[in-house]
N, C-alpha and C positions, 0 to 999 in steps of 0.2 A: 178288828181285834178279835171278834168272836170266831171268825173263820180261821185266823192264825192259831188261836187257842185250840180249836177243834182239830186242825191239822197236826199240831204238836202232840196233843193227847192221843190221837189215833195212831200216829207213826212212832212215837217214842215212849210209850208206856210199857210195852211188853217186848223184851228181847227174846227171840225164839232161836234155839240151837237144835240142829238135826244132824246126827251122825248117821251116814248111810254107806252103802257099798261104793258110792262115788266120792265120798269125802265128807266135808263139813259144810252145812248151809247155815248161814247166820242171817237172821231176818229181824228187821225193825219195821213193822208196818209194811209199807209198799217198797221199802229199800231192802235189798238183799245182796249177799256176797257168798260165792261158792268157792271153797278151797278144795282142790282135788288132792287125793293121796300123792299123786306124782309131784305136786307143787310143794307139799309139806316136807320140811327137813328136820324139825325138832318141835318139842312141846315141853314147857316147863310151867309149874305153878307160879303164880305171882300175885302180889297185891296191886291194886290200881292206885296210881299216883295221878290225881286229876291235874296237878300243876304241870306235869310232863306234857299232857295233851291239851290243856287249856279248858277243861270241863268234861262233861259227860255227853253221851250220844255217839254218833259216828264222827270220829276225830282223825285228823291227819296231822302228824307232827314231823319234826325234822328227822333226817337220817333214815328214811324209809319206814318209819313207825306209823302204825295205824291202830285205832282202838274202836271197838264196838262195846261201849260201856253203859251200864245202867245205874242211874242215881241210887245210892243206898246199898249197892252191891260192891263190896270192896275187894273181893277175891275173884280169881279167874285163872286163865292160862295165857301164856305168850306162845304163839305159834310162829316158828321161823319158816318162811316160804321163799321160793324162787319164782318170781313173776317177771315175764318178759326180759329174762336175762339179768334181773336185779334181785338182790337179797332184800327182803322186807320182813318185818315182824308185825303180827297182829295180836293185840291184847283183846281177849274176849271175856267179858264178865260172866260169872256163873255162880249161882247159889250153891252148887255142888261141884266145886272145882276139881276135887280128887276123882270123882266119877267121870267128869269130862276128860281129864288128863288120861285116865286109864283107857277110856274108849278110843281116844285118839292114838295112844301108844299101840293099842292092838291093831289099828289100821295102818300105821306107818310102816311101809315096806322096809325102810332103812333102819327101823328100830324094832325088829322082830323080837318078841319076848321082852320088850321094854329096854333093851340095851342098844346103845348107839354103836354103829359099826363104822 
């Protein structure tokens, strides 16, 4: 039980987001996901609905929806992506969702200037 507690504490206490020239890196401890600019199609602010995903953490739901959510952080963004020929969406928690949305909009080629084309 102590090892399980330590694993959960180490891996799911701090959600780290990094926007770079390559795209967005999402990291929860030893788990990470990279979304490239080429994959991303849209970004929208959203509130997290834990019932949709069945809880917090790294979640997979129906209809191609994924979540990287942190307990106690109710806001974030939904990022629409194209992965392996399939449309998916990722909810990503953020304590500063408007800043994350703005950073992602600046990087999205199809949304230059924040406008969908």
